[in-house]
VOKEVO-647934 format. One record per residue (C-alpha): residue in one letter; x, y negated, z. Coordinates in steps of 0.5 Angstrom, whole numbers, padded with zeros to 4 digits, always signed. Layout:
N
aXYZ ...
***
This chain:
430
m+0214-0422+0142 s+0208-0418+0139 k+0206-0413+0145 e+0202-0409+0140 l+0208-0408+0135 l+0212-0406+0141 k+0207-0401+0144 s+0206-0398+0137 f+0213-0397+0136 q+0214-0394+0143 e+0208-0389+0141 a+0212-0387+0135 y+0218-0387+0139 s+0215-0382+0144 n+0212-0378+0138 l+0219-0377+0135 e+0222-0374+0141 l+0225-0367+0140 f+0220-0362+0143 p+0216-0356+0140 l+0209-0356+0139 m+0207-0351+0145 g+0200-0353+0148 e+0194-0353+0144 k+0194-0361+0145 l+0200-0362+0141 m+0198-0357+0136 e+0192-0361+0134 q+0196-0368+0134 f+0202-0366+0130 r+0202-0359+0127 v+0202-0359+0119 d+0200-0353+0116 y+0207-0350+0114 g+0210-0343+0115 d+0203-0339+0115 d+0207-0334+0111 l+0212-0333+0116 i+0206-0332+0121 a+0203-0327+0117 d+0210-0323+0116 l+0210-0323+0124 r+0203-0321+0125 q+0205-0315+0120 l+0211-0313+0124 v+0208-0313+0131 e+0201-0310+0129 d+0203-0305+0125 s+0209-0303+0130 p+0208-0295+0129 n+0210-0294+0137 g+0208-0300+0140 d+0215-0301+0142 g+0218-0305+0136 k+0224-0310+0137 f+0224-0315+0132 v+0228-0321+0130 f+0226-0328+0128 t+0232-0333+0126 g+0233-0339+0122 h+0237-0346+0123 r+0236-0349+0130 g+0231-0354+0129 c+0227-0351+0123 g+0221-0351+0127 k+0221-0344+0130 s+0219-0345+0137 s+0213-0349+0134 l+0211-0343+0129 l+0212-0338+0135 a+0207-0342+0139 e+0202-0342+0134 f+0203-0334+0132 s+0202-0333+0140 r+0196-0337+0140 q+0193-0333+0134 v+0195-0326+0137 q+0193-0327+0144 d+0186-0324+0144 n+0189-0318+0142 f+0195-0317+0146 f+0198-0320+0152 v+0203-0325+0150 v+0209-0327+0154 l+0213-0333+0151 f+0218-0336+0154 s+0225-0340+0153 i+0231-0337+0155 a+0234-0345+0156 d+0228-0346+0161 t+0230-0340+0165 i+0237-0339+0165 e+0243-0344+0164 m+0245-0343+0157 s+0252-0342+0159 a+0251-0336+0163 v+0246-0332+0159 n+0248-0325+0159 h+0244-0318+0157 v+0242-0317+0165 n+0239-0324+0166 i+0235-0323+0160 l+0232-0317+0162 f+0231-0320+0169 a+0228-0326+0166 i+0223-0321+0162 a+0221-0318+0168 l+0220-0325+0172 n+0216-0328+0166 l+0212-0322+0166 m+0210-0322+0173 y+0209-0330+0173 e+0204-0329+0167 a+0200-0323+0170 e+0199-0328+0176 a+0197-0334+0172 r+0192-0330+0168 k+0190-0326+0175 v+0191-0319+0172 q+0188-0314+0177 i+0194-0310+0180 p+0193-0307+0186 k+0195-0311+0192 t+0200-0305+0195 t+0203-0305+0188 k+0204-0312+0187 d+0207-0313+0194 q+0212-0308+0193 l+0214-0312+0186 y+0214-0318+0190 g+0219-0315+0195 w+0223-0312+0190 f+0224-0319+0186 a+0225-0322+0193 t+0231-0317+0195 r+0234-0318+0188 t+0234-0325+0189 r+0236-0325+0196 t+0230-0329+0198 t+0230-0329+0205 e+0224-0328+0210 v+0226-0335+0213 e+0224-0338+0206 l+0218-0333+0205 g+0216-0336+0212 a+0217-0343+0210 g+0211-0344+0206 l+0213-0339+0200 e+0207-0335+0199 l+0207-0328+0195 g+0204-0330+0188 f+0206-0337+0184 d+0210-0340+0190 l+0215-0334+0190 l+0215-0333+0183 s+0216-0341+0181 f+0222-0341+0187 l+0225-0335+0184 k+0225-0338+0177 a+0228-0344+0180 q+0233-0340+0183 l+0235-0336+0176 k+0236-0342+0173 a+0240-0346+0178 d+0243-0342+0182 a+0250-0338+0179 k+0251-0334+0185 v+0244-0331+0185 r+0245-0330+0177 e+0252-0326+0179 e+0249-0322+0184 i+0243-0320+0179 t+0249-0318+0174 q+0253-0314+0179 e+0247-0310+0182 f+0244-0308+0175 e+0250-0308+0170 r+0252-0301+0171 k+0244-0299+0173 i+0241-0302+0167 s+0236-0296+0167 d+0233-0298+0174 l+0232-0305+0171 v+0229-0303+0165 a+0224-0298+0169 r+0222-0304+0173 i+0220-0308+0167 n+0216-0302+0164 e+0213-0301+0170 i+0210-0308+0170 a+0208-0308+0163 a+0205-0301+0164 l+0201-0304+0170 i+0199-0310+0166 q+0197-0306+0160 f+0192-0302+0164 a+0189-0307+0167 t+0188-0312+0161 k+0187-0306+0156 q+0192-0310+0152 e+0199-0308+0149 v+0204-0313+0151 i+0209-0317+0147 v+0214-0321+0150 i+0217-0327+0145 i+0224-0330+0148 d+0225-0337+0144 d+0232-0341+0144 l+0237-0335+0144 d+0239-0338+0137 k+0241-0344+0141 l+0247-0340+0145 d+0254-0341+0143 l+0256-0336+0138 g+0261-0333+0142 r+0256-0332+0147 v+0251-0329+0142 n+0257-0324+0140 d+0258-0322+0147 i+0250-0320+0149 y+0249-0316+0142 r+0255-0313+0140 d+0256-0308+0147 n+0249-0309+0150 i+0244-0309+0144 k+0241-0302+0146 a+0240-0304+0153 l+0236-0310+0151 f+0232-0306+0146 q+0230-0301+0152 p+0224-0303+0154 n+0218-0299+0151 f+0214-0305+0149 r+0214-0310+0143 i+0219-0316+0144 i+0221-0321+0139 y+0228-0324+0140 t+0231-0330+0136 i+0238-0330+0134 p+0242-0336+0130 i+0242-0336+0122 s+0249-0335+0122 v+0249-0328+0125 m+0246-0326+0119 c+0253-0327+0116 d+0257-0323+0121 t+0259-0316+0117 f+0259-0312+0124 l+0254-0315+0128 w+0248-0316+0123 p+0248-0309+0121 l+0248-0307+0128 i+0242-0311+0130 g+0239-0309+0123 a+0240-0302+0125 e+0237-0302+0132 t+0231-0306+0129 n+0230-0302+0123 y+0231-0309+0119 q+0225-0312+0122 t+0227-0319+0121 v+0223-0325+0119 v+0227-0331+0117 m+0225-0338+0117 p+0228-0342+0112 v+0230-0349+0111 i+0225-0353+0107 k+0228-0354+0100 i+0228-0361+0098 f+0231-0360+0091 a+0233-0354+0087 k+0240-0352+0087 g+0244-0357+0085 n+0239-0362+0083 n+0241-0367+0088 r+0247-0368+0084 l+0243-0371+0079 p+0242-0378+0078 d+0235-0380+0079 a+0234-0374+0082 q+0227-0373+0085 p+0225-0368+0091 r+0220-0362+0090 s+0213-0365+0091 e+0211-0359+0096 a+0217-0360+0100 k+0216-0368+0100 n+0209-0368+0102 i+0210-0363+0108 l+0215-0367+0111 c+0212-0374+0110 e+0206-0371+0113 i+0210-0369+0119 l+0212-0376+0119 q+0205-0379+0118 k+0203-0375+0124 r+0208-0378+0129 i+0209-0385+0126 s+0203-0390+0123 s+0204-0392+0116 e+0204-0399+0118 l+0210-0398+0121 i+0214-0395+0115 d+0215-0397+0108 k+0213-0391+0104 s+0220-0391+0100 a+0223-0391+0107 a+0219-0385+0109 e+0221-0381+0103 k+0229-0383+0104 i+0228-0380+0111 v+0225-0374+0108 v+0231-0373+0103 y+0237-0374+0108 s+0234-0369+0113 g+0236-0364+0109 g+0229-0360+0110 v+0231-0359+0117 l+0225-0361+0122 r+0229-0363+0127 e+0233-0368+0123 l+0227-0371+0120 i+0225-0372+0127 r+0232-0375+0129 l+0232-0380+0124 g+0225-0382+0125 n+0227-0383+0132 v+0233-0387+0131 c+0230-0391+0126 c+0224-0393+0132 r+0230-0394+0137 i+0233-0400+0132 c+0226-0403+0131 l+0225-0403+0138 r+0231-0407+0139 l+0230-0412+0134 i+0223-0413+0136 r+0226-0416+0143 q+0231-0419+0139 k+0227-0423+0134 p+0220-0424+0137 g+0215-0426+0133 e+0218-0423+0127 k+0214-0417+0123 i+0219-0411+0124 v+0218-0404+0120 i+0222-0398+0118 n+0225-0400+0111 d+0231-0398+0107 q+0236-0403+0111 i+0233-0400+0118 i+0234-0393+0115 e+0241-0394+0113 e+0243-0396+0120 a+0240-0390+0123 i+0244-0386+0118 k+0250-0389+0119 q+0249-0388+0127 i+0248-0380+0125 r+0254-0380+0120 n+0259-0383+0125 d+0256-0378+0131 l+0257-0372+0126 s+0264-0374+0123 l+0267-0375+0130 r+0267-0367+0131 l+0270-0365+0125 g+0277-0363+0123 r+0281-0362+0117 d+0280-0355+0116 d+0272-0357+0117 f+0272-0362+0112 e+0276-0357+0107 i+0270-0352+0108 l+0265-0358+0107 k+0268-0360+0101 t+0268-0353+0098 t+0261-0351+0100 y+0259-0358+0097 e+0262-0356+0090 q+0261-0349+0090 f+0254-0348+0094 e+0258-0343+0098 p+0264-0343+0102 e+0271-0339+0101 d+0269-0334+0106 v+0262-0333+0109 q+0265-0329+0115 q+0270-0335+0117 q+0269-0337+0124 e+0269-0344+0122 f+0264-0344+0117 l+0259-0340+0122 e+0260-0346+0127 l+0259-0351+0122 l+0253-0347+0120 h+0250-0346+0127 g+0251-0354+0128 l+0247-0356+0122 y+0253-0359+0118 i+0252-0354+0113 l+0245-0351+0111 e+0243-0345+0108 y+0237-0345+0103 r+0234-0339+0100 n+0230-0337+0094 d+0232-0332+0089 e+0239-0332+0092 t+0242-0335+0098 w+0246-0341+0097 y+0249-0347+0102 d+0250-0354+0102 i+0252-0359+0107 h+0248-0364+0111 p+0246-0370+0106 i+0248-0375+0111 l+0255-0372+0111 v+0256-0373+0103 e+0258-0380+0104 t+0263-0378+0109 l+0267-0374+0104 r+0266-0379+0099 r+0270-0384+0103 r+0275-0379+0105 g+0276-0378+0097 l+0274-0370+0098 i+0269-0371+0092 n+0268-0376+0087 g+0263-0382+0088 e+0256-0381+0084 
***
């Protein structure tokens, strides 16, 4: 077994994990210049917000790179604003997210960042705030006396409680559900103290709300959007792309935000319909961006050029799917290196076909007859019969169907699923 080859593929396998580029080190190592126009759009909305309390929506398919872009946006504006960026998935059990604990998480993360950056808040005021947090999360004096000091220790403990303890979340919800103005008042107090001490206006960015189940999204926004928008500072909310197809929910969100929305589109590999043509060639701009993303993570010595381009095409332009395909290819190669010591292993067409088969089987496993009919119609017409149909929205949310934008919005199915439709006789072979 070649130890060097094994080590190279292990490094690539690690680089191809699904993680957002949150820190400066990851940015320097893996970031590709993409989405600058979107960052400019976000900056325009945030910096030109007339009252300093604008609420904005950032949306796009899951896995299209929103988290990395928000991290880069945060880095670019941090000299002028007090930016608090956090993931709701890291803060609260996703199945338990509601409007109350979103607001409580805002308060907790504001305080955490103030402590992290040593914001000069008067001690008596700070102690009162810590006491408020401890009381609301039922943190006892015994726990506080057992080594938990006011500051990072307490806040880290409270964040862990909010994430893991259903009883704590339930008690917070029960206390504030009918007294949401009390919770908002405390949030505004913390933000005002930060702004006074730092001379910077506050921006809170809540990532991963777009990963919630659609039913949960509906519950959170349909009846509670006014509560979520009460804090008197700038907030960027992330929502699933499928919400934009909801004729009730989207106008409601649009009206409350004054339609201050930025959409991160999937990278369009082919112009509409071109991927149906024989010998179709991907758009060079899209291919170059996605190939560069791969090259940052996997050495060119480990993958054939044609194989890299094939991964690009089968990703559908979704960054997560690009990384996922590369990751599965590395897993296969690592297995082969151990099975066939001394043999030169690279990612080639054969490896990719095996990876595609694995992912195709995984995707197809959860599809029913109605789902296949929606996929067939979308493939043939570039749109479903009804964009409001719940089954279509779930397929869009789950990346089975992808939305593309240029002069118009159109849809296509995940490229890996095309062969599944052929085998089921739903579309003609090509």
